[in-house]
N, C-alpha and C positions, 0 to 999 in steps of 0.2 A: 609374350614379350620376346623380342629378338635378342640374340646374343651379339657380342661385339663382332665375332667373325662373320655372322650372317649380315650384319649391317655393313661391314667392310666389303663383303662380296657384292652387296647391292650397290654400294658406292662405286665400285669398279665398273659396273655396267652403265653408269651414267655418262652422259656426254661431257666433254671438257667444260662447257659452260655451266652445266648442272653441278659438276664437281666443285667448280669455283664458287658457285652460289652456296652450296652446302658448306664449304669451308668457311665462307664469310658468316653464315648463320651460326656455325659451331663456335667461331671466334667470338661472336656477340654473346652467346650463351656463357662462355667462360668469363668474358669481361664482366657481365652482369653478376656472376657468382662472386668474383673477386671484390667488386664494389659492395655487394651485400655482406660479405664476410668482414670487410673493413668497417662497414657501418656497425655491425654487431660488436666488433672489438671496441670501436669508439664508444658505443653506448655502455658497454660493460666497464670501461675504464675512462670516465669522463676527463680525468686529469692527465691522461696519456697524450703526449705531444707527438702526433703522427708526422708533423711537418719535419721534424728533425731527421726522419729516415729518408727524406727526398734528396739528400745530397747536400753539399756545402754551399751551393749556389741557390739563392732564394727563388730564382725564376730563370727562364731560358735567357741566356746571354749570348751575344755574338762573340764567338771565340776570339776573333782578332781584336775586337774592342776590349775585351777582358784582358788579353795579353798586353795590349798597349798601355792600359791603365795601370796594370801591375808593374810594368817596366818603369812607368813614370813615377810611381811611388818609390821604387828602388832608387831611381836617380835623384829624388828629392832628399834622400837620407844621407 
């Protein structure tokens, strides 16, 4: 098994396109690990509400639209 430094040296000898591909593949591996860990946490704590950690906005919102609605609410008071 290669060590980190050996792998890093090998990565430095790759072409820029190969390095970019390697980076994308590594990013995919990390994302999969994060999803797997989140699923394990979710299974261990079925009552745990993970959505509350996603921020105070329930979904992606257009920033300008959100700001205009907020100002409209202030004006109504």
